[in-house]
Backbone atoms as SQL, in Angstrom:
CREATE TABLE atoms (id INTEGER PRIMARY KEY, chain TEXT, resi INTEGER, resn TEXT, atom TEXT, x REAL, y REAL, z REAL);
INSERT INTO atoms VALUES
  (1, 'A', 1, 'UNK', 'N', -17.487, 22.108, 27.928),
  (2, 'A', 1, 'UNK', 'CA', -18.228, 21.696, 29.088),
  (3, 'A', 1, 'UNK', 'C', -18.993, 20.422, 28.758),
  (4, 'A', 2, 'UNK', 'N', -18.817, 19.403, 29.559),
  (5, 'A', 2, 'UNK', 'CA', -19.469, 18.128, 29.341),
  (6, 'A', 2, 'UNK', 'C', -20.746, 18.061, 30.163),
  (7, 'A', 3, 'UNK', 'N', -21.847, 17.670, 29.520),
  (8, 'A', 3, 'UNK', 'CA', -23.108, 17.510, 30.212),
  (9, 'A', 3, 'UNK', 'C', -23.235, 16.058, 30.629),
  (10, 'A', 4, 'UNK', 'N', -23.522, 15.834, 31.908),
  (11, 'A', 4, 'UNK', 'CA', -23.666, 14.474, 32.400),
  (12, 'A', 4, 'UNK', 'C', -25.058, 13.974, 32.072),
  (13, 'A', 5, 'UNK', 'N', -25.094, 12.777, 31.493),
  (14, 'A', 5, 'UNK', 'CA', -26.367, 12.183, 31.113),
  (15, 'A', 5, 'UNK', 'C', -26.438, 10.749, 31.615),
  (16, 'A', 6, 'UNK', 'N', -27.650, 10.265, 31.658),
  (17, 'A', 6, 'UNK', 'CA', -27.917, 8.902, 32.087),
  (18, 'A', 6, 'UNK', 'C', -28.891, 8.315, 31.071),
  (19, 'A', 7, 'UNK', 'N', -28.819, 7.025, 30.859),
  (20, 'A', 7, 'UNK', 'CA', -29.737, 6.363, 29.941),
  (21, 'A', 7, 'UNK', 'C', -30.721, 5.522, 30.752),
  (22, 'A', 8, 'UNK', 'N', -32.010, 5.649, 30.428),
  (23, 'A', 8, 'UNK', 'CA', -33.032, 4.871, 31.120),
  (24, 'A', 8, 'UNK', 'C', -33.084, 3.458, 30.550),
  (25, 'A', 9, 'UNK', 'N', -33.885, 2.613, 31.183),
  (26, 'A', 9, 'UNK', 'CA', -34.056, 1.229, 30.707),
  (27, 'A', 9, 'UNK', 'C', -34.574, 1.194, 29.276),
  (28, 'A', 10, 'UNK', 'N', -35.400, 2.160, 28.915),
  (29, 'A', 10, 'UNK', 'CA', -35.960, 2.222, 27.573),
  (30, 'A', 10, 'UNK', 'C', -35.020, 2.832, 26.551),
  (31, 'A', 11, 'UNK', 'N', -33.848, 3.287, 26.989),
  (32, 'A', 11, 'UNK', 'CA', -32.870, 3.856, 26.078),
  (33, 'A', 11, 'UNK', 'C', -32.938, 5.369, 25.949),
  (34, 'A', 12, 'UNK', 'N', -33.861, 6.008, 26.658),
  (35, 'A', 12, 'UNK', 'CA', -33.962, 7.468, 26.598),
  (36, 'A', 12, 'UNK', 'C', -32.824, 8.104, 27.393),
  (37, 'A', 13, 'UNK', 'N', -32.357, 9.233, 26.917),
  (38, 'A', 13, 'UNK', 'CA', -31.291, 9.959, 27.587),
  (39, 'A', 13, 'UNK', 'C', -31.912, 10.971, 28.548),
  (40, 'A', 14, 'UNK', 'N', -31.405, 10.992, 29.776),
  (41, 'A', 14, 'UNK', 'CA', -31.893, 11.932, 30.787),
  (42, 'A', 14, 'UNK', 'C', -30.686, 12.637, 31.384),
  (43, 'A', 15, 'UNK', 'N', -30.683, 13.970, 31.287),
  (44, 'A', 15, 'UNK', 'CA', -29.618, 14.739, 31.907),
  (45, 'A', 15, 'UNK', 'C', -29.742, 14.641, 33.421),
  (46, 'A', 16, 'UNK', 'N', -28.622, 14.647, 34.124),
  (47, 'A', 16, 'UNK', 'CA', -28.656, 14.483, 35.571),
  (48, 'A', 16, 'UNK', 'C', -29.416, 15.608, 36.259),
  (49, 'A', 17, 'UNK', 'N', -29.337, 16.826, 35.719),
  (50, 'A', 17, 'UNK', 'CA', -30.114, 17.931, 36.293),
  (51, 'A', 17, 'UNK', 'C', -31.603, 17.650, 36.168),
  (52, 'A', 18, 'UNK', 'N', -32.006, 17.133, 35.022),
  (53, 'A', 18, 'UNK', 'CA', -33.409, 16.804, 34.790),
  (54, 'A', 18, 'UNK', 'C', -33.836, 15.686, 35.741),
  (55, 'A', 19, 'UNK', 'N', -32.982, 14.699, 35.912),
  (56, 'A', 19, 'UNK', 'CA', -33.285, 13.593, 36.823),
  (57, 'A', 19, 'UNK', 'C', -33.513, 14.109, 38.243),
  (58, 'A', 20, 'UNK', 'N', -32.667, 15.032, 38.694),
  (59, 'A', 20, 'UNK', 'CA', -32.831, 15.600, 40.047),
  (60, 'A', 20, 'UNK', 'C', -34.148, 16.356, 40.182),
  (61, 'A', 21, 'UNK', 'N', -34.502, 17.120, 39.160),
  (62, 'A', 21, 'UNK', 'CA', -35.757, 17.878, 39.198),
  (63, 'A', 21, 'UNK', 'C', -36.946, 16.920, 39.216),
  (64, 'A', 22, 'UNK', 'N', -36.899, 15.869, 38.398),
  (65, 'A', 22, 'UNK', 'CA', -37.981, 14.888, 38.388),
  (66, 'A', 22, 'UNK', 'C', -38.135, 14.203, 39.743),
  (67, 'A', 23, 'UNK', 'N', -37.020, 13.901, 40.389),
  (68, 'A', 23, 'UNK', 'CA', -37.076, 13.292, 41.720),
  (69, 'A', 23, 'UNK', 'C', -37.675, 14.254, 42.745),
  (70, 'A', 24, 'UNK', 'N', -37.327, 15.530, 42.651),
  (71, 'A', 24, 'UNK', 'CA', -37.888, 16.525, 43.566),
  (72, 'A', 24, 'UNK', 'C', -39.390, 16.675, 43.346),
  (73, 'A', 25, 'UNK', 'N', -39.792, 16.764, 42.077),
  (74, 'A', 25, 'UNK', 'CA', -41.219, 16.889, 41.770),
  (75, 'A', 25, 'UNK', 'C', -41.973, 15.663, 42.292),
  (76, 'A', 26, 'UNK', 'N', -41.424, 14.484, 42.074),
  (77, 'A', 26, 'UNK', 'CA', -42.060, 13.256, 42.573),
  (78, 'A', 26, 'UNK', 'C', -42.196, 13.269, 44.085),
  (79, 'A', 27, 'UNK', 'N', -41.143, 13.677, 44.770),
  (80, 'A', 27, 'UNK', 'CA', -41.187, 13.753, 46.237),
  (81, 'A', 27, 'UNK', 'C', -42.201, 14.798, 46.690),
  (82, 'A', 28, 'UNK', 'N', -42.274, 15.911, 45.966),
  (83, 'A', 28, 'UNK', 'CA', -43.238, 16.962, 46.306),
  (84, 'A', 28, 'UNK', 'C', -44.675, 16.483, 46.108),
  (85, 'A', 29, 'UNK', 'N', -44.915, 15.729, 45.046),
  (86, 'A', 29, 'UNK', 'CA', -46.252, 15.170, 44.805),
  (87, 'A', 29, 'UNK', 'C', -46.602, 14.188, 45.918),
  (88, 'A', 30, 'UNK', 'N', -45.651, 13.366, 46.301),
  (89, 'A', 30, 'UNK', 'CA', -45.876, 12.412, 47.387),
  (90, 'A', 30, 'UNK', 'C', -46.220, 13.142, 48.691),
  (91, 'A', 31, 'UNK', 'N', -45.461, 14.166, 49.010),
  (92, 'A', 31, 'UNK', 'CA', -45.711, 14.944, 50.228),
  (93, 'A', 31, 'UNK', 'C', -47.084, 15.612, 50.180),
  (94, 'A', 32, 'UNK', 'N', -47.428, 16.197, 49.029),
  (95, 'A', 32, 'UNK', 'CA', -48.724, 16.867, 48.876),
  (96, 'A', 32, 'UNK', 'C', -49.871, 15.863, 49.021),
  (97, 'A', 33, 'UNK', 'N', -49.709, 14.668, 48.461),
  (98, 'A', 33, 'UNK', 'CA', -50.737, 13.630, 48.587),
  (99, 'A', 33, 'UNK', 'C', -50.921, 13.228, 50.043),
  (100, 'A', 34, 'UNK', 'N', -49.807, 13.000, 50.740),
  (101, 'A', 34, 'UNK', 'CA', -49.880, 12.588, 52.140),
  (102, 'A', 34, 'UNK', 'C', -50.405, 13.704, 53.040),
  (103, 'A', 35, 'UNK', 'N', -50.051, 14.955, 52.736),
  (104, 'A', 35, 'UNK', 'CA', -50.558, 16.092, 53.508),
  (105, 'A', 35, 'UNK', 'C', -52.070, 16.220, 53.368),
  (106, 'A', 36, 'UNK', 'N', -52.591, 15.785, 52.238),
  (107, 'A', 36, 'UNK', 'CA', -54.040, 15.817, 52.004),
  (108, 'A', 36, 'UNK', 'C', -54.713, 14.540, 52.495),
  (109, 'A', 37, 'UNK', 'N', -53.929, 13.693, 53.146),
  (110, 'A', 37, 'UNK', 'CA', -54.416, 12.439, 53.729),
  (111, 'A', 37, 'UNK', 'C', -55.065, 11.516, 52.682),
  (112, 'A', 38, 'UNK', 'N', -54.436, 11.481, 51.488),
  (113, 'A', 38, 'UNK', 'CA', -54.940, 10.609, 50.424),
  (114, 'A', 38, 'UNK', 'C', -54.136, 9.315, 50.427),
  (115, 'A', 39, 'UNK', 'N', -54.823, 8.187, 50.508),
  (116, 'A', 39, 'UNK', 'CA', -54.164, 6.882, 50.451),
  (117, 'A', 39, 'UNK', 'C', -53.658, 6.630, 49.029),
  (118, 'A', 40, 'UNK', 'N', -52.656, 5.801, 48.910),
  (119, 'A', 40, 'UNK', 'CA', -52.067, 5.481, 47.612),
  (120, 'A', 40, 'UNK', 'C', -53.128, 4.952, 46.641),
  (121, 'A', 41, 'UNK', 'N', -53.948, 3.994, 47.099),
  (122, 'A', 41, 'UNK', 'CA', -54.974, 3.418, 46.221),
  (123, 'A', 41, 'UNK', 'C', -55.971, 4.477, 45.755),
  (124, 'A', 42, 'UNK', 'N', -56.404, 5.338, 46.668),
  (125, 'A', 42, 'UNK', 'CA', -57.372, 6.380, 46.311),
  (126, 'A', 42, 'UNK', 'C', -56.786, 7.368, 45.300),
  (127, 'A', 43, 'UNK', 'N', -55.558, 7.803, 45.566),
  (128, 'A', 43, 'UNK', 'CA', -54.924, 8.783, 44.677),
  (129, 'A', 43, 'UNK', 'C', -54.669, 8.180, 43.308),
  (130, 'A', 44, 'UNK', 'N', -54.159, 6.948, 43.284),
  (131, 'A', 44, 'UNK', 'CA', -53.914, 6.263, 42.003),
  (132, 'A', 44, 'UNK', 'C', -55.213, 6.149, 41.208),
  (133, 'A', 45, 'UNK', 'N', -56.305, 5.819, 41.884),
  (134, 'A', 45, 'UNK', 'CA', -57.601, 5.728, 41.218),
  (135, 'A', 45, 'UNK', 'C', -58.061, 7.066, 40.669),
  (136, 'A', 46, 'UNK', 'N', -57.833, 8.130, 41.418),
  (137, 'A', 46, 'UNK', 'CA', -58.246, 9.468, 40.974),
  (138, 'A', 46, 'UNK', 'C', -57.497, 9.906, 39.723),
  (139, 'A', 47, 'UNK', 'N', -56.237, 9.498, 39.599),
  (140, 'A', 47, 'UNK', 'CA', -55.473, 9.933, 38.425),
  (141, 'A', 47, 'UNK', 'C', -55.455, 8.864, 37.327),
  (142, 'A', 48, 'UNK', 'N', -56.116, 7.732, 37.593),
  (143, 'A', 48, 'UNK', 'CA', -56.281, 6.705, 36.561),
  (144, 'A', 48, 'UNK', 'C', -55.058, 5.865, 36.282),
  (145, 'A', 49, 'UNK', 'N', -54.262, 5.578, 37.335),
  (146, 'A', 49, 'UNK', 'CA', -53.074, 4.745, 37.159),
  (147, 'A', 49, 'UNK', 'C', -53.032, 3.660, 38.239),
  (148, 'A', 50, 'UNK', 'N', -52.122, 2.738, 38.075),
  (149, 'A', 50, 'UNK', 'CA', -51.939, 1.680, 39.077),
  (150, 'A', 50, 'UNK', 'C', -51.083, 2.203, 40.226),
  (151, 'A', 51, 'UNK', 'N', -51.050, 1.436, 41.316),
  (152, 'A', 51, 'UNK', 'CA', -50.182, 1.787, 42.451),
  (153, 'A', 51, 'UNK', 'C', -48.717, 1.829, 42.009),
  (154, 'A', 52, 'UNK', 'N', -48.337, 0.904, 41.139),
  (155, 'A', 52, 'UNK', 'CA', -46.955, 0.835, 40.657),
  (156, 'A', 52, 'UNK', 'C', -46.590, 2.106, 39.897),
  (157, 'A', 53, 'UNK', 'N', -47.497, 2.552, 39.025),
  (158, 'A', 53, 'UNK', 'CA', -47.232, 3.773, 38.251),
  (159, 'A', 53, 'UNK', 'C', -47.157, 4.983, 39.174),
  (160, 'A', 54, 'UNK', 'N', -48.032, 5.033, 40.178),
  (161, 'A', 54, 'UNK', 'CA', -47.972, 6.128, 41.145),
  (162, 'A', 54, 'UNK', 'C', -46.642, 6.117, 41.885),
  (163, 'A', 55, 'UNK', 'N', -46.183, 4.946, 42.256),
  (164, 'A', 55, 'UNK', 'CA', -44.879, 4.849, 42.931),
  (165, 'A', 55, 'UNK', 'C', -43.760, 5.361, 42.016),
  (166, 'A', 56, 'UNK', 'N', -43.828, 4.998, 40.738),
  (167, 'A', 56, 'UNK', 'CA', -42.825, 5.477, 39.779),
  (168, 'A', 56, 'UNK', 'C', -42.876, 6.999, 39.664),
  (169, 'A', 57, 'UNK', 'N', -44.092, 7.565, 39.610),
  (170, 'A', 57, 'UNK', 'CA', -44.247, 9.018, 39.548),
  (171, 'A', 57, 'UNK', 'C', -43.624, 9.676, 40.771),
  (172, 'A', 58, 'UNK', 'N', -43.960, 9.164, 41.948),
  (173, 'A', 58, 'UNK', 'CA', -43.460, 9.757, 43.188),
  (174, 'A', 58, 'UNK', 'C', -41.968, 9.522, 43.391),
  (175, 'A', 59, 'UNK', 'N', -41.398, 8.588, 42.644),
  (176, 'A', 59, 'UNK', 'CA', -39.949, 8.345, 42.702),
  (177, 'A', 59, 'UNK', 'C', -39.187, 9.185, 41.683),
  (178, 'A', 60, 'UNK', 'N', -39.915, 9.853, 40.787),
  (179, 'A', 60, 'UNK', 'CA', -39.269, 10.687, 39.783),
  (180, 'A', 60, 'UNK', 'C', -38.831, 9.951, 38.546),
  (181, 'A', 61, 'UNK', 'N', -39.475, 8.859, 38.228),
  (182, 'A', 61, 'UNK', 'CA', -39.146, 8.075, 37.035),
  (183, 'A', 61, 'UNK', 'C', -39.384, 8.925, 35.783),
  (184, 'A', 62, 'UNK', 'N', -38.362, 9.105, 34.937),
  (185, 'A', 62, 'UNK', 'CA', -38.515, 9.934, 33.737),
  (186, 'A', 62, 'UNK', 'C', -39.411, 9.308, 32.669),
  (187, 'A', 63, 'UNK', 'N', -39.778, 8.049, 32.821),
  (188, 'A', 63, 'UNK', 'CA', -40.620, 7.381, 31.845),
  (189, 'A', 63, 'UNK', 'C', -42.107, 7.600, 32.065),
  (190, 'A', 64, 'UNK', 'N', -42.474, 8.289, 33.125),
  (191, 'A', 64, 'UNK', 'CA', -43.887, 8.555, 33.414),
  (192, 'A', 64, 'UNK', 'C', -44.427, 9.521, 32.368),
  (193, 'A', 65, 'UNK', 'N', -45.646, 9.271, 31.907),
  (194, 'A', 65, 'UNK', 'CA', -46.223, 10.138, 30.874),
  (195, 'A', 65, 'UNK', 'C', -46.559, 11.512, 31.445),
  (196, 'A', 66, 'UNK', 'N', -46.539, 12.472, 30.556),
  (197, 'A', 66, 'UNK', 'CA', -46.904, 13.835, 30.937),
  (198, 'A', 66, 'UNK', 'C', -48.351, 13.863, 31.421),
  (199, 'A', 67, 'UNK', 'N', -49.216, 13.069, 30.807),
  (200, 'A', 67, 'UNK', 'CA', -50.612, 13.015, 31.226),
  (201, 'A', 67, 'UNK', 'C', -50.733, 12.566, 32.681),
  (202, 'A', 68, 'UNK', 'N', -49.964, 11.566, 33.086),
  (203, 'A', 68, 'UNK', 'CA', -50.004, 11.084, 34.467),
  (204, 'A', 68, 'UNK', 'C', -49.576, 12.193, 35.414),
  (205, 'A', 69, 'UNK', 'N', -48.518, 12.882, 35.073),
  (206, 'A', 69, 'UNK', 'CA', -48.036, 13.997, 35.888),
  (207, 'A', 69, 'UNK', 'C', -49.106, 15.087, 36.006),
  (208, 'A', 70, 'UNK', 'N', -49.716, 15.460, 34.884),
  (209, 'A', 70, 'UNK', 'CA', -50.730, 16.513, 34.879),
  (210, 'A', 70, 'UNK', 'C', -51.967, 16.076, 35.664),
  (211, 'A', 71, 'UNK', 'N', -52.367, 14.832, 35.510),
  (212, 'A', 71, 'UNK', 'CA', -53.515, 14.325, 36.265),
  (213, 'A', 71, 'UNK', 'C', -53.237, 14.362, 37.772),
  (214, 'A', 72, 'UNK', 'N', -52.013, 14.070, 38.174),
  (215, 'A', 72, 'UNK', 'CA', -51.656, 14.130, 39.596),
  (216, 'A', 72, 'UNK', 'C', -51.774, 15.564, 40.108),
  (217, 'A', 73, 'UNK', 'N', -51.275, 16.521, 39.331),
  (218, 'A', 73, 'UNK', 'CA', -51.392, 17.921, 39.741),
  (219, 'A', 73, 'UNK', 'C', -52.858, 18.342, 39.814),
  (220, 'A', 74, 'UNK', 'N', -53.649, 17.873, 38.876),
  (221, 'A', 74, 'UNK', 'CA', -55.082, 18.191, 38.880),
  (222, 'A', 74, 'UNK', 'C', -55.750, 17.631, 40.140),
  (223, 'A', 75, 'UNK', 'N', -55.441, 16.402, 40.483),
  (224, 'A', 75, 'UNK', 'CA', -56.027, 15.769, 41.667),
  (225, 'A', 75, 'UNK', 'C', -55.598, 16.477, 42.958),
  (226, 'A', 76, 'UNK', 'N', -54.439, 17.123, 42.919),
  (227, 'A', 76, 'UNK', 'CA', -53.951, 17.866, 44.087),
  (228, 'A', 76, 'UNK', 'C', -54.435, 19.317, 44.096),
  (229, 'A', 77, 'UNK', 'N', -55.151, 19.708, 43.042),
  (230, 'A', 77, 'UNK', 'CA', -55.619, 21.085, 42.949),
  (231, 'A', 77, 'UNK', 'C', -54.522, 22.063, 42.567),
  (232, 'A', 78, 'UNK', 'N', -53.499, 21.581, 41.864),
  (233, 'A', 78, 'UNK', 'CA', -52.349, 22.412, 41.500),
  (234, 'A', 78, 'UNK', 'C', -52.176, 22.556, 39.989),
  (235, 'A', 79, 'UNK', 'N', -53.215, 22.279, 39.228),
  (236, 'A', 79, 'UNK', 'CA', -53.133, 22.377, 37.775),
  (237, 'A', 79, 'UNK', 'C', -52.827, 23.797, 37.325),
  (238, 'A', 80, 'UNK', 'N', -53.318, 24.786, 38.070),
  (239, 'A', 80, 'UNK', 'CA', -53.079, 26.182, 37.727),
  (240, 'A', 80, 'UNK', 'C', -51.591, 26.531, 37.722),
  (241, 'A', 81, 'UNK', 'N', -50.826, 25.928, 38.612),
  (242, 'A', 81, 'UNK', 'CA', -49.384, 26.187, 38.663),
  (243, 'A', 81, 'UNK', 'C', -48.697, 25.714, 37.383),
  (244, 'A', 82, 'UNK', 'N', -49.126, 24.584, 36.864),
  (245, 'A', 82, 'UNK', 'CA', -48.548, 24.065, 35.625),
  (246, 'A', 82, 'UNK', 'C', -48.949, 24.928, 34.440),
  (247, 'A', 83, 'UNK', 'N', -50.185, 25.399, 34.444),
  (248, 'A', 83, 'UNK', 'CA', -50.668, 26.217, 33.335),
  (249, 'A', 83, 'UNK', 'C', -49.855, 27.507, 33.192),
  (250, 'A', 84, 'UNK', 'N', -49.242, 27.974, 34.260),
  (251, 'A', 84, 'UNK', 'CA', -48.471, 29.212, 34.241),
  (252, 'A', 84, 'UNK', 'C', -46.983, 29.003, 33.938),
  (253, 'A', 85, 'UNK', 'N', -46.544, 27.772, 33.893),
  (254, 'A', 85, 'UNK', 'CA', -45.109, 27.478, 33.854),
  (255, 'A', 85, 'UNK', 'C', -44.366, 28.058, 32.652),
  (256, 'A', 86, 'UNK', 'N', -44.967, 28.066, 31.484),
  (257, 'A', 86, 'UNK', 'CA', -44.291, 28.605, 30.301),
  (258, 'A', 86, 'UNK', 'C', -44.974, 29.874, 29.790),
  (259, 'A', 87, 'UNK', 'N', -45.806, 30.470, 30.615),
  (260, 'A', 87, 'UNK', 'CA', -46.498, 31.696, 30.239),
  (261, 'A', 87, 'UNK', 'C', -45.467, 32.790, 29.960),
  (262, 'A', 88, 'UNK', 'N', -45.553, 33.450, 28.796),
  (263, 'A', 88, 'UNK', 'CA', -44.558, 34.473, 28.448),
  (264, 'A', 88, 'UNK', 'C', -44.433, 35.593, 29.475),
  (265, 'A', 89, 'UNK', 'N', -45.477, 35.841, 30.230),
  (266, 'A', 89, 'UNK', 'CA', -45.424, 36.905, 31.222),
  (267, 'A', 89, 'UNK', 'C', -44.410, 36.586, 32.326),
  (268, 'A', 90, 'UNK', 'N', -44.085, 35.296, 32.493),
  (269, 'A', 90, 'UNK', 'CA', -43.121, 34.873, 33.516),
  (270, 'A', 90, 'UNK', 'C', -41.765, 34.515, 32.913),
  (271, 'A', 91, 'UNK', 'N', -41.576, 34.808, 31.636),
  (272, 'A', 91, 'UNK', 'CA', -40.348, 34.431, 30.929),
  (273, 'A', 91, 'UNK', 'C', -39.529, 35.685, 30.605),
  (274, 'A', 92, 'UNK', 'N', -38.431, 35.863, 31.299),
  (275, 'A', 92, 'UNK', 'CA', -37.601, 37.054, 31.124),
  (276, 'A', 92, 'UNK', 'C', -37.072, 37.178, 29.694),
  (277, 'A', 93, 'UNK', 'N', -36.738, 36.083, 29.062),
  (278, 'A', 93, 'UNK', 'CA', -36.205, 36.130, 27.691),
  (279, 'A', 93, 'UNK', 'C', -37.280, 36.641, 26.725),
  (280, 'A', 94, 'UNK', 'N', -38.480, 36.104, 26.834),
  (281, 'A', 94, 'UNK', 'CA', -39.569, 36.548, 25.962),
  (282, 'A', 94, 'UNK', 'C', -39.896, 38.015, 26.201),
  (283, 'A', 95, 'UNK', 'N', -39.987, 38.405, 27.457),
  (284, 'A', 95, 'UNK', 'CA', -40.293, 39.798, 27.776),
  (285, 'A', 95, 'UNK', 'C', -39.214, 40.734, 27.258),
  (286, 'A', 96, 'UNK', 'N', -37.963, 40.338, 27.389),
  (287, 'A', 96, 'UNK', 'CA', -36.854, 41.150, 26.892),
  (288, 'A', 96, 'UNK', 'C', -36.946, 41.317, 25.376),
  (289, 'A', 97, 'UNK', 'N', -37.238, 40.228, 24.679),
  (290, 'A', 97, 'UNK', 'CA', -37.361, 40.273, 23.222),
  (291, 'A', 97, 'UNK', 'C', -38.502, 41.198, 22.804),
  (292, 'A', 98, 'UNK', 'N', -39.614, 41.104, 23.509),
  (293, 'A', 98, 'UNK', 'CA', -40.752, 41.959, 23.195),
  (294, 'A', 98, 'UNK', 'C', -40.409, 43.429, 23.433),
  (295, 'A', 99, 'UNK', 'N', -39.673, 43.716, 24.493),
  (296, 'A', 99, 'UNK', 'CA', -39.293, 45.092, 24.799),
  (297, 'A', 99, 'UNK', 'C', -38.350, 45.652, 23.737),
  (298, 'A', 100, 'UNK', 'N', -37.480, 44.816, 23.188),
  (299, 'A', 100, 'UNK', 'CA', -36.553, 45.263, 22.151),
  (300, 'A', 100, 'UNK', 'C', -37.278, 45.615, 20.866),
  (301, 'A', 101, 'UNK', 'N', -38.442, 45.011, 20.648),
  (302, 'A', 101, 'UNK', 'CA', -39.193, 45.254, 19.418),
  (303, 'A', 101, 'UNK', 'C', -40.090, 46.482, 19.498),
  (304, 'A', 102, 'UNK', 'N', -40.217, 47.071, 20.675),
  (305, 'A', 102, 'UNK', 'CA', -41.028, 48.279, 20.809),
  (306, 'A', 102, 'UNK', 'C', -40.251, 49.430, 20.178),
  (307, 'A', 103, 'UNK', 'N', -40.887, 50.195, 19.278),
  (308, 'A', 103, 'UNK', 'CA', -40.157, 51.288, 18.620),
  (309, 'A', 103, 'UNK', 'C', -39.751, 52.378, 19.621),
  (310, 'A', 104, 'UNK', 'N', -38.620, 53.004, 19.346),
  (311, 'A', 104, 'UNK', 'CA', -38.125, 54.085, 20.200),
  (312, 'A', 104, 'UNK', 'C', -38.960, 55.349, 20.036),
  (313, 'A', 105, 'UNK', 'N', -39.435, 55.586, 18.827),
  (314, 'A', 105, 'UNK', 'CA', -40.251, 56.760, 18.537),
  (315, 'A', 105, 'UNK', 'C', -41.447, 56.345, 17.698),
  (316, 'A', 106, 'UNK', 'N', -42.496, 57.120, 17.845),
  (317, 'A', 106, 'UNK', 'CA', -43.689, 56.927, 17.034),
  (318, 'A', 106, 'UNK', 'C', -43.890, 58.199, 16.226),
  (319, 'A', 107, 'UNK', 'N', -43.856, 58.077, 14.903),
  (320, 'A', 107, 'UNK', 'CA', -44.042, 59.237, 14.033),
  (321, 'A', 107, 'UNK', 'C', -45.522, 59.590, 13.975),
  (322, 'A', 108, 'UNK', 'N', -45.781, 60.876, 13.897),
  (323, 'A', 108, 'UNK', 'CA', -47.148, 61.345, 13.775),
  (324, 'A', 108, 'UNK', 'C', -47.695, 60.883, 12.431),
  (325, 'A', 109, 'UNK', 'N', -48.914, 60.415, 12.415),
  (326, 'A', 109, 'UNK', 'CA', -49.518, 59.943, 11.165),
  (327, 'A', 109, 'UNK', 'C', -49.750, 61.124, 10.240),
  (328, 'A', 110, 'UNK', 'N', -49.433, 60.918, 8.987),
  (329, 'A', 110, 'UNK', 'CA', -49.654, 61.954, 7.984),
  (330, 'A', 110, 'UNK', 'C', -51.105, 61.940, 7.559),
  (331, 'A', 111, 'UNK', 'N', -51.646, 63.120, 7.332),
  (332, 'A', 111, 'UNK', 'CA', -53.034, 63.255, 6.892),
  (333, 'A', 111, 'UNK', 'C', -53.081, 63.067, 5.387),
  (334, 'A', 112, 'UNK', 'N', -54.060, 62.310, 4.922),
  (335, 'A', 112, 'UNK', 'CA', -54.220, 62.082, 3.485),
  (336, 'A', 112, 'UNK', 'C', -54.591, 63.400, 2.814),
  (337, 'A', 113, 'UNK', 'N', -53.912, 63.705, 1.714),
  (338, 'A', 113, 'UNK', 'CA', -54.165, 64.943, 0.975),
  (339, 'A', 113, 'UNK', 'C', -54.963, 64.638, -0.282),
  (340, 'A', 114, 'UNK', 'N', -55.860, 65.531, -0.625),
  (341, 'A', 114, 'UNK', 'CA', -56.649, 65.363, -1.853),
  (342, 'A', 114, 'UNK', 'C', -55.824, 65.868, -3.021),
  (343, 'A', 115, 'UNK', 'N', -55.783, 65.092, -4.123),
  (344, 'A', 115, 'UNK', 'CA', -55.077, 65.572, -5.324),
  (345, 'A', 115, 'UNK', 'C', -56.049, 66.406, -6.165),
  (346, 'A', 116, 'UNK', 'N', -55.624, 66.869, -7.311),
  (347, 'A', 116, 'UNK', 'CA', -56.438, 67.754, -8.144),
  (348, 'A', 116, 'UNK', 'C', -57.723, 67.087, -8.643),
  (349, 'A', 117, 'UNK', 'N', -57.751, 65.735, -8.697),
  (350, 'A', 117, 'UNK', 'CA', -58.953, 65.056, -9.177),
  (351, 'A', 117, 'UNK', 'C', -59.984, 64.878, -8.071),
  (352, 'A', 118, 'UNK', 'N', -59.600, 65.222, -6.820),
  (353, 'A', 118, 'UNK', 'CA', -60.543, 65.122, -5.712),
  (354, 'A', 118, 'UNK', 'C', -60.412, 63.836, -4.914),
  (355, 'A', 119, 'UNK', 'N', -59.614, 62.855, -5.403),
  (356, 'A', 119, 'UNK', 'CA', -59.454, 61.622, -4.630),
  (357, 'A', 119, 'UNK', 'C', -58.350, 61.807, -3.592),
  (358, 'A', 120, 'UNK', 'N', -58.415, 61.020, -2.550),
  (359, 'A', 120, 'UNK', 'CA', -57.399, 61.114, -1.499),
  (360, 'A', 120, 'UNK', 'C', -56.376, 60.014, -1.682),
  (361, 'A', 121, 'UNK', 'N', -55.165, 60.296, -1.251),
  (362, 'A', 121, 'UNK', 'CA', -54.094, 59.308, -1.296),
  (363, 'A', 121, 'UNK', 'C', -53.836, 58.829, 0.124),
  (364, 'A', 122, 'UNK', 'N', -53.548, 57.547, 0.234),
  (365, 'A', 122, 'UNK', 'CA', -53.229, 56.997, 1.547),
  (366, 'A', 122, 'UNK', 'C', -51.855, 57.489, 1.980),
  (367, 'A', 123, 'UNK', 'N', -51.659, 57.771, 3.258),
  (368, 'A', 123, 'UNK', 'CA', -50.339, 58.162, 3.733),
  (369, 'A', 123, 'UNK', 'C', -49.349, 57.022, 3.538),
  (370, 'A', 124, 'UNK', 'N', -48.091, 57.356, 3.374),
  (371, 'A', 124, 'UNK', 'CA', -47.068, 56.353, 3.115),
  (372, 'A', 124, 'UNK', 'C', -46.297, 56.029, 4.373),
  (373, 'A', 125, 'UNK', 'N', -46.985, 55.987, 5.507),
  (374, 'A', 125, 'UNK', 'CA', -46.316, 55.596, 6.758),
  (375, 'A', 125, 'UNK', 'C', -46.580, 54.126, 6.999),
  (376, 'A', 126, 'UNK', 'N', -45.636, 53.484, 7.609),
  (377, 'A', 126, 'UNK', 'CA', -45.742, 52.062, 7.862),
  (378, 'A', 126, 'UNK', 'C', -46.162, 51.881, 9.322),
  (379, 'A', 127, 'UNK', 'N', -47.148, 51.050, 9.560),
  (380, 'A', 127, 'UNK', 'CA', -47.600, 50.766, 10.905),
  (381, 'A', 127, 'UNK', 'C', -47.281, 49.317, 11.219),
  (382, 'A', 128, 'UNK', 'N', -46.589, 49.095, 12.305),
  (383, 'A', 128, 'UNK', 'CA', -46.275, 47.749, 12.741),
  (384, 'A', 128, 'UNK', 'C', -46.957, 47.535, 14.081),
  (385, 'A', 129, 'UNK', 'N', -47.862, 46.613, 14.153),
  (386, 'A', 129, 'UNK', 'CA', -48.596, 46.348, 15.390),
  (387, 'A', 129, 'UNK', 'C', -48.231, 45.007, 15.981),
  (388, 'A', 130, 'UNK', 'N', -48.732, 44.732, 17.160),
  (389, 'A', 130, 'UNK', 'CA', -48.472, 43.452, 17.841),
  (390, 'A', 130, 'UNK', 'C', -49.630, 42.522, 17.663);
């Protein structure tokens, strides 16, 4: 299976699927900004970038810094959505792996027995915790 890729002006490789997602996110940010009646100059100032950089962000340019993207979400009041994006609670693979590591049975803990000298011995059971 061949993965389609594109090279940016800076020489970075961008998969076409990634490019489409970046364009959608940019369009969504643009729509959210306009729905909140924020002018381009005001929004650019709030996120600390120029009008040109904001235009690149809203166009889905893959060269935009992660900080610019995060600042835009913060200015839109959507930072919480990003904070949850890689949370293990929302990741089926991580949850599946964690479930596989849960033991099928739990053995009853053995009680330490006193030997003839009166000292106790630690039980020889292994405890694996999370």
